[in-house]
N, CA, C and O atoms as a GROMACS GRO file, in nm:
protein
  400
    1MET      N    1   0.086  -0.117   0.000
    1MET     CA    2   0.000   0.000   0.000
    1MET      C    3   0.090   0.123   0.000
    1MET      O    4   0.183   0.132   0.080
    2PRO      N    5   0.063   0.216  -0.087
    2PRO     CA    6   0.149   0.335  -0.098
    2PRO      C    7   0.122   0.434   0.015
    2PRO      O    8   0.018   0.432   0.081
    3ASP      N    9   0.221   0.521   0.033
    3ASP     CA   10   0.203   0.631   0.127
    3ASP      C   11   0.117   0.736   0.060
    3ASP      O   12   0.140   0.771  -0.056
    4VAL      N   13   0.018   0.787   0.131
    4VAL     CA   14  -0.072   0.888   0.077
    4VAL      C   15  -0.073   1.006   0.172
    4VAL      O   16  -0.107   0.991   0.289
    5GLY      N   17  -0.036   1.122   0.123
    5GLY     CA   18  -0.038   1.242   0.206
    5GLY      C   19   0.051   1.230   0.327
    5GLY      O   20   0.022   1.289   0.431
    6GLY      N   21   0.158   1.155   0.317
    6GLY     CA   22   0.250   1.138   0.429
    6GLY      C   23   0.209   1.028   0.527
    6GLY      O   24   0.274   1.010   0.630
    7ILE      N   25   0.102   0.955   0.496
    7ILE     CA   26   0.054   0.848   0.584
    7ILE      C   27   0.100   0.715   0.528
    7ILE      O   28   0.072   0.682   0.413
    8ALA      N   29   0.169   0.638   0.610
    8ALA     CA   30   0.216   0.505   0.570
    8ALA      C   31   0.098   0.408   0.578
    8ALA      O   32   0.055   0.371   0.687
    9GLY      N   33   0.047   0.368   0.463
    9GLY     CA   34  -0.072   0.285   0.455
    9GLY      C   35  -0.062   0.153   0.528
    9GLY      O   36  -0.153   0.116   0.601
   10GLU      N   37   0.048   0.081   0.509
   10GLU     CA   38   0.063  -0.050   0.573
   10GLU      C   39   0.069  -0.038   0.725
   10GLU      O   40   0.011  -0.119   0.797
   11ARG      N   41   0.137   0.062   0.771
   11ARG     CA   42   0.147   0.084   0.917
   11ARG      C   43   0.009   0.116   0.974
   11ARG      O   44  -0.029   0.063   1.079
   12LEU      N   45  -0.066   0.202   0.906
   12LEU     CA   46  -0.200   0.238   0.950
   12LEU      C   47  -0.290   0.114   0.951
   12LEU      O   48  -0.365   0.093   1.046
   13ARG      N   49  -0.284   0.033   0.845
   13ARG     CA   50  -0.364  -0.089   0.838
   13ARG      C   51  -0.331  -0.181   0.956
   13ARG      O   52  -0.421  -0.241   1.015
   14SER      N   53  -0.204  -0.191   0.990
   14SER     CA   54  -0.162  -0.275   1.102
   14SER      C   55  -0.226  -0.229   1.232
   14SER      O   56  -0.277  -0.310   1.310
   15PHE      N   57  -0.225  -0.098   1.257
   15PHE     CA   58  -0.286  -0.045   1.378
   15PHE      C   59  -0.436  -0.073   1.381
   15PHE      O   60  -0.491  -0.118   1.482
   16ILE      N   61  -0.502  -0.048   1.269
   16ILE     CA   62  -0.647  -0.067   1.260
   16ILE      C   63  -0.682  -0.214   1.284
   16ILE      O   64  -0.776  -0.243   1.359
   17GLU      N   65  -0.610  -0.305   1.223
   17GLU     CA   66  -0.639  -0.447   1.240
   17GLU      C   67  -0.614  -0.494   1.382
   17GLU      O   68  -0.690  -0.576   1.434
   18ARG      N   69  -0.509  -0.444   1.445
   18ARG     CA   70  -0.484  -0.479   1.586
   18ARG      C   71  -0.597  -0.431   1.675
   18ARG      O   72  -0.642  -0.503   1.764
   19ILE      N   73  -0.643  -0.310   1.651
   19ILE     CA   74  -0.754  -0.255   1.730
   19ILE      C   75  -0.880  -0.337   1.708
   19ILE      O   76  -0.953  -0.366   1.803
   20GLU      N   77  -0.906  -0.376   1.583
   20GLU     CA   78  -1.024  -0.457   1.553
   20GLU      C   79  -1.020  -0.590   1.627
   20GLU      O   80  -1.122  -0.634   1.680
   21ARG      N   81  -0.903  -0.656   1.630
   21ARG     CA   82  -0.890  -0.783   1.701
   21ARG      C   83  -0.916  -0.765   1.850
   21ARG      O   84  -0.984  -0.846   1.913
   22LEU      N   85  -0.862  -0.658   1.907
   22LEU     CA   86  -0.883  -0.632   2.049
   22LEU      C   87  -1.030  -0.600   2.079
   22LEU      O   88  -1.082  -0.641   2.183
   23GLU      N   89  -1.096  -0.529   1.989
   23GLU     CA   90  -1.239  -0.500   2.006
   23GLU      C   91  -1.320  -0.630   2.006
   23GLU      O   92  -1.414  -0.644   2.084
   24GLU      N   93  -1.284  -0.724   1.920
   24GLU     CA   94  -1.351  -0.854   1.917
   24GLU      C   95  -1.329  -0.929   2.048
   24GLU      O   96  -1.422  -0.988   2.102
   25GLU      N   97  -1.206  -0.927   2.098
   25GLU     CA   98  -1.176  -0.992   2.226
   25GLU      C   99  -1.253  -0.927   2.339
   25GLU      O  100  -1.304  -0.995   2.428
   26LYS      N  101  -1.260  -0.794   2.336
   26LYS     CA  102  -1.333  -0.721   2.440
   26LYS      C  103  -1.480  -0.759   2.439
   26LYS      O  104  -1.540  -0.778   2.545
   27ALA      N  105  -1.540  -0.771   2.321
   27ALA     CA  106  -1.681  -0.810   2.310
   27ALA      C  107  -1.701  -0.951   2.365
   27ALA      O  108  -1.800  -0.978   2.433
   28ALA      N  109  -1.608  -1.041   2.335
   28ALA     CA  110  -1.619  -1.178   2.386
   28ALA      C  111  -1.608  -1.180   2.538
   28ALA      O  112  -1.682  -1.253   2.605
   29LEU      N  113  -1.516  -1.102   2.593
   29LEU     CA  114  -1.501  -1.094   2.739
   29LEU      C  115  -1.625  -1.035   2.804
   29LEU      O  116  -1.668  -1.081   2.910
   30ALA      N  117  -1.683  -0.932   2.742
   30ALA     CA  118  -1.804  -0.871   2.796
   30ALA      C  119  -1.918  -0.973   2.799
   30ALA      O  120  -1.996  -0.976   2.894
   31ALA      N  121  -1.926  -1.054   2.697
   31ALA     CA  122  -2.030  -1.160   2.693
   31ALA      C  123  -2.006  -1.261   2.804
   31ALA      O  124  -2.101  -1.306   2.869
   32ASP      N  125  -1.880  -1.297   2.828
   32ASP     CA  126  -1.847  -1.390   2.936
   32ASP      C  127  -1.886  -1.332   3.072
   32ASP      O  128  -1.939  -1.402   3.158
   33ILE      N  129  -1.859  -1.204   3.091
   33ILE     CA  130  -1.893  -1.137   3.217
   33ILE      C  131  -2.044  -1.136   3.236
   33ILE      O  132  -2.093  -1.162   3.347
   34ARG      N  133  -2.119  -1.105   3.130
   34ARG     CA  134  -2.266  -1.106   3.139
   34ARG      C  135  -2.316  -1.245   3.180
   34ARG      O  136  -2.410  -1.256   3.259
   35GLU      N  137  -2.255  -1.349   3.125
   35GLU     CA  138  -2.295  -1.485   3.160
   35GLU      C  139  -2.271  -1.514   3.308
   35GLU      O  140  -2.354  -1.578   3.373
   36ILE      N  141  -2.159  -1.467   3.360
   36ILE     CA  142  -2.128  -1.490   3.502
   36ILE      C  143  -2.228  -1.416   3.590
   36ILE      O  144  -2.275  -1.471   3.689
   37PHE      N  145  -2.261  -1.291   3.553
   37PHE     CA  146  -2.361  -1.218   3.630
   37PHE      C  147  -2.497  -1.288   3.624
   37PHE      O  148  -2.567  -1.296   3.725
   38ALA      N  149  -2.534  -1.340   3.508
   38ALA     CA  150  -2.660  -1.413   3.495
   38ALA      C  151  -2.660  -1.538   3.582
   38ALA      O  152  -2.760  -1.570   3.645
   39GLU      N  153  -2.549  -1.607   3.584
   39GLU     CA  154  -2.537  -1.726   3.668
   39GLU      C  155  -2.550  -1.691   3.816
   39GLU      O  156  -2.620  -1.759   3.891
   40ALA      N  157  -2.482  -1.583   3.857
   40ALA     CA  158  -2.490  -1.539   3.997
   40ALA      C  159  -2.632  -1.498   4.033
   40ALA      O  160  -2.681  -1.530   4.141
   41LYS      N  161  -2.698  -1.428   3.942
   41LYS     CA  162  -2.836  -1.385   3.966
   41LYS      C  163  -2.927  -1.507   3.977
   41LYS      O  164  -3.020  -1.509   4.057
   42GLY      N  165  -2.899  -1.608   3.897
   42GLY     CA  166  -2.979  -1.730   3.898
   42GLY      C  167  -2.974  -1.806   4.030
   42GLY      O  168  -3.067  -1.880   4.062
   43VAL      N  169  -2.868  -1.788   4.106
   43VAL     CA  170  -2.859  -1.855   4.236
   43VAL      C  171  -2.888  -1.759   4.350
   43VAL      O  172  -2.865  -1.791   4.467
   44GLY      N  173  -2.939  -1.639   4.316
   44GLY     CA  174  -2.990  -1.550   4.420
   44GLY      C  175  -2.903  -1.431   4.459
   44GLY      O  176  -2.940  -1.358   4.550
   45PHE      N  177  -2.790  -1.410   4.393
   45PHE     CA  178  -2.708  -1.294   4.427
   45PHE      C  179  -2.762  -1.169   4.360
   45PHE      O  180  -2.816  -1.175   4.250
   46ASP      N  181  -2.747  -1.055   4.427
   46ASP     CA  182  -2.790  -0.926   4.374
   46ASP      C  183  -2.675  -0.871   4.289
   46ASP      O  184  -2.569  -0.838   4.341
   47THR      N  185  -2.697  -0.862   4.158
   47THR     CA  186  -2.588  -0.823   4.069
   47THR      C  187  -2.553  -0.675   4.081
   47THR      O  188  -2.439  -0.637   4.054
   48LYS      N  189  -2.648  -0.591   4.122
   48LYS     CA  190  -2.615  -0.450   4.146
   48LYS      C  191  -2.512  -0.438   4.258
   48LYS      O  192  -2.415  -0.363   4.248
   49ILE      N  193  -2.535  -0.513   4.364
   49ILE     CA  194  -2.442  -0.511   4.477
   49ILE      C  195  -2.308  -0.570   4.436
   49ILE      O  196  -2.204  -0.520   4.477
   50MET      N  197  -2.311  -0.675   4.357
   50MET     CA  198  -2.185  -0.734   4.310
   50MET      C  199  -2.105  -0.632   4.230
   50MET      O  200  -1.983  -0.625   4.244
   51ARG      N  201  -2.172  -0.553   4.146
   51ARG     CA  202  -2.103  -0.450   4.068
   51ARG      C  203  -2.042  -0.344   4.160
   51ARG      O  204  -1.932  -0.295   4.135
   52GLN      N  205  -2.114  -0.310   4.267
   52GLN     CA  206  -2.060  -0.214   4.363
   52GLN      C  207  -1.936  -0.270   4.433
   52GLN      O  208  -1.838  -0.200   4.454
   53VAL      N  209  -1.943  -0.398   4.468
   53VAL     CA  210  -1.828  -0.463   4.533
   53VAL      C  211  -1.707  -0.461   4.438
   53VAL      O  212  -1.596  -0.430   4.480
   54LEU      N  213  -1.731  -0.494   4.312
   54LEU     CA  214  -1.621  -0.492   4.214
   54LEU      C  215  -1.559  -0.352   4.204
   54LEU      O  216  -1.437  -0.338   4.199
   55LYS      N  217  -1.644  -0.251   4.202
   55LYS     CA  218  -1.596  -0.113   4.193
   55LYS      C  219  -1.513  -0.077   4.317
   55LYS      O  220  -1.407  -0.016   4.305
   56LEU      N  221  -1.562  -0.116   4.434
   56LEU     CA  222  -1.489  -0.086   4.557
   56LEU      C  223  -1.356  -0.161   4.565
   56LEU      O  224  -1.257  -0.108   4.616
   57ARG      N  225  -1.354  -0.283   4.514
   57ARG     CA  226  -1.229  -0.361   4.518
   57ARG      C  227  -1.119  -0.301   4.432
   57ARG      O  228  -1.001  -0.328   4.453
   58LYS      N  229  -1.159  -0.220   4.333
   58LYS     CA  230  -1.060  -0.155   4.247
   58LYS      C  231  -0.991  -0.038   4.318
   58LYS      O  232  -0.881   0.003   4.280
   59LEU      N  233  -1.057   0.015   4.420
   59LEU     CA  234  -1.002   0.130   4.492
   59LEU      C  235  -0.901   0.084   4.596
   59LEU      O  236  -0.911  -0.025   4.651
   60ASP      N  237  -0.804   0.171   4.622
   60ASP     CA  238  -0.715   0.137   4.733
   60ASP      C  239  -0.787   0.170   4.864
   60ASP      O  240  -0.890   0.238   4.864
   61ARG      N  241  -0.732   0.123   4.971
   61ARG     CA  242  -0.797   0.132   5.103
   61ARG      C  243  -0.834   0.276   5.140
   61ARG      O  244  -0.944   0.302   5.187
   62GLU      N  245  -0.742   0.369   5.118
   62GLU     CA  246  -0.764   0.508   5.157
   62GLU      C  247  -0.876   0.571   5.074
   62GLU      O  248  -0.961   0.642   5.128
   63ASP      N  249  -0.877   0.547   4.944
   63ASP     CA  250  -0.983   0.602   4.859
   63ASP      C  251  -1.119   0.545   4.897
   63ASP      O  252  -1.219   0.616   4.898
   64ARG      N  253  -1.122   0.415   4.928
   64ARG     CA  254  -1.247   0.351   4.966
   64ARG      C  255  -1.299   0.410   5.097
   64ARG      O  256  -1.418   0.438   5.110
   65GLN      N  257  -1.209   0.430   5.195
   65GLN     CA  258  -1.251   0.489   5.322
   65GLN      C  259  -1.300   0.632   5.303
   65GLN      O  260  -1.398   0.673   5.367
   66GLU      N  261  -1.234   0.707   5.216
   66GLU     CA  262  -1.277   0.844   5.190
   66GLU      C  263  -1.417   0.846   5.129
   66GLU      O  264  -1.500   0.927   5.168
   67GLN      N  265  -1.442   0.758   5.034
   67GLN     CA  266  -1.575   0.752   4.972
   67GLN      C  267  -1.682   0.711   5.073
   67GLN      O  268  -1.791   0.767   5.074
   68GLU      N  269  -1.650   0.614   5.159
   68GLU     CA  270  -1.746   0.570   5.259
   68GLU      C  271  -1.776   0.682   5.357
   68GLU      O  272  -1.891   0.700   5.397
   69THR      N  273  -1.674   0.757   5.397
   69THR     CA  274  -1.693   0.869   5.488
   69THR      C  275  -1.782   0.976   5.425
   69THR      O  276  -1.873   1.028   5.490
   70LEU      N  277  -1.754   1.009   5.299
   70LEU     CA  278  -1.836   1.109   5.230
   70LEU      C  279  -1.980   1.060   5.213
   70LEU      O  280  -2.074   1.138   5.230
   71LEU      N  281  -1.998   0.935   5.180
   71LEU     CA  282  -2.132   0.880   5.165
   71LEU      C  283  -2.208   0.892   5.297
   71LEU      O  284  -2.323   0.936   5.299
   72ASP      N  285  -2.144   0.853   5.407
   72ASP     CA  286  -2.208   0.864   5.538
   72ASP      C  287  -2.244   1.010   5.569
   72ASP      O  288  -2.353   1.037   5.620
   73LEU      N  289  -2.154   1.101   5.540
   73LEU     CA  290  -2.177   1.243   5.564
   73LEU      C  291  -2.297   1.292   5.482
   73LEU      O  292  -2.384   1.362   5.535
   74TYR      N  293  -2.302   1.257   5.356
   74TYR     CA  294  -2.412   1.298   5.269
   74TYR      C  295  -2.545   1.240   5.317
   74TYR      O  296  -2.646   1.310   5.320
   75LEU      N  297  -2.544   1.112   5.356
   75LEU     CA  298  -2.666   1.050   5.405
   75LEU      C  299  -2.715   1.117   5.533
   75LEU      O  300  -2.835   1.137   5.550
   76GLN      N  301  -2.622   1.152   5.622
   76GLN     CA  302  -2.660   1.224   5.744
   76GLN      C  303  -2.719   1.359   5.710
   76GLN      O  304  -2.820   1.399   5.769
   77ALA      N  305  -2.658   1.431   5.617
   77ALA     CA  306  -2.707   1.563   5.578
   77ALA      C  307  -2.848   1.555   5.520
   77ALA      O  308  -2.926   1.649   5.535
   78LEU      N  309  -2.880   1.445   5.455
   78LEU     CA  310  -3.012   1.426   5.396
   78LEU      C  311  -3.110   1.359   5.491
   78LEU      O  312  -3.227   1.337   5.456
   79GLY      N  313  -3.063   1.325   5.612
   79GLY     CA  314  -3.149   1.257   5.707
   79GLY      C  315  -3.175   1.112   5.671
   79GLY      O  316  -3.277   1.055   5.710
   80MET      N  317  -3.084   1.053   5.594
   80MET     CA  318  -3.104   0.916   5.548
   80MET      C  319  -3.013   0.815   5.618
   80MET      O  320  -3.018   0.695   5.588
   81ALA      N  321  -2.931   0.861   5.710
   81ALA     CA  322  -2.839   0.771   5.778
   81ALA      C  323  -2.917   0.682   5.874
   81ALA      O  324  -3.018   0.725   5.930
   82PRO      N  325  -2.871   0.559   5.895
   82PRO     CA  326  -2.939   0.471   5.991
   82PRO      C  327  -2.952   0.540   6.126
   82PRO      O  328  -2.855   0.595   6.179
   83GLY      N  329  -3.073   0.536   6.181
   83GLY     CA  330  -3.096   0.597   6.311
   83GLY      C  331  -3.131   0.745   6.305
   83GLY      O  332  -3.161   0.805   6.408
   84SER      N  333  -3.127   0.806   6.185
   84SER     CA  334  -3.161   0.948   6.175
   84SER      C  335  -3.312   0.964   6.186
   84SER      O  336  -3.386   0.866   6.173
   85ALA      N  337  -3.358   1.086   6.209
   85ALA     CA  338  -3.500   1.113   6.226
   85ALA      C  339  -3.579   1.073   6.101
   85ALA      O  340  -3.686   1.013   6.113
   86ALA      N  341  -3.528   1.106   5.983
   86ALA     CA  342  -3.599   1.073   5.860
   86ALA      C  343  -3.605   0.922   5.838
   86ALA      O  344  -3.705   0.869   5.791
   87GLU      N  345  -3.497   0.856   5.874
   87GLU     CA  346  -3.492   0.711   5.858
   87GLU      C  347  -3.595   0.645   5.950
   87GLU      O  348  -3.652   0.542   5.916
   88ALA      N  349  -3.618   0.706   6.067
   88ALA     CA  350  -3.713   0.652   6.164
   88ALA      C  351  -3.856   0.686   6.128
   88ALA      O  352  -3.949   0.635   6.192
   89GLY      N  353  -3.878   0.772   6.028
   89GLY     CA  354  -4.012   0.807   5.984
   89GLY      C  355  -4.061   0.939   6.038
   89GLY      O  356  -4.175   0.977   6.012
   90ASP      N  357  -3.976   1.012   6.112
   90ASP     CA  358  -4.016   1.142   6.167
   90ASP      C  359  -4.017   1.251   6.062
   90ASP      O  360  -4.090   1.349   6.076
   91MET      N  361  -3.939   1.235   5.957
   91MET     CA  362  -3.931   1.332   5.849
   91MET      C  363  -3.946   1.254   5.719
   91MET      O  364  -3.967   1.132   5.722
   92GLY      N  365  -3.934   1.321   5.608
   92GLY     CA  366  -3.932   1.245   5.485
   92GLY      C  367  -4.019   1.305   5.380
   92GLY      O  368  -4.025   1.427   5.365
   93ASP      N  369  -4.086   1.218   5.304
   93ASP     CA  370  -4.158   1.263   5.187
   93ASP      C  371  -4.302   1.305   5.214
   93ASP      O  372  -4.376   1.334   5.121
   94GLY      N  373  -4.342   1.310   5.341
   94GLY     CA  374  -4.476   1.356   5.374
   94GLY      C  375  -4.579   1.246   5.377
   94GLY      O  376  -4.693   1.271   5.416
   95GLN      N  377  -4.545   1.125   5.338
   95GLN     CA  378  -4.642   1.017   5.337
   95GLN      C  379  -4.687   0.981   5.478
   95GLN      O  380  -4.803   0.947   5.500
   96ASP      N  381  -4.593   0.987   5.576
   96ASP     CA  382  -4.629   0.956   5.713
   96ASP      C  383  -4.731   1.055   5.766
   96ASP      O  384  -4.824   1.017   5.837
   97GLN      N  385  -4.715   1.183   5.732
   97GLN     CA  386  -4.806   1.286   5.778
   97GLN      C  387  -4.942   1.270   5.711
   97GLN      O  388  -5.045   1.294   5.775
   98ALA      N  389  -4.946   1.232   5.587
   98ALA     CA  390  -5.070   1.218   5.514
   98ALA      C  391  -5.156   1.104   5.570
   98ALA      O  392  -5.278   1.106   5.559
   99ALA      N  393  -5.090   1.005   5.629
   99ALA     CA  394  -5.161   0.891   5.681
   99ALA      C  395  -5.230   0.924   5.813
   99ALA      O  396  -5.320   0.851   5.854
  100GLU      N  397  -5.191   1.032   5.879
  100GLU     CA  398  -5.249   1.067   6.008
  100GLU      C  399  -5.386   1.124   5.998
  100GLU      O  400  -5.446   1.158   6.100
   0.00000   0.00000   0.00000
């Protein structure tokens, strides 16, 4: 393949073909992962929680602790933390008051 406009055709083709092969492998791996999640769901595991666990396992200890601390802080600020007034039903979306 000739060079066109300063672009080495054979070199470009090589890059494109390598990327295409990797994209095919990535699609196959994604299908394998979906199958594993389906299998886990079939025996009763919550796949949303599994995805969260996978995400947390990618973080180092300090980053994970920082995220957990911020999450707790945000939940407290919104009255959603365990034991908070809103969590106990004292506050919230108004449904408790409407029932009275």
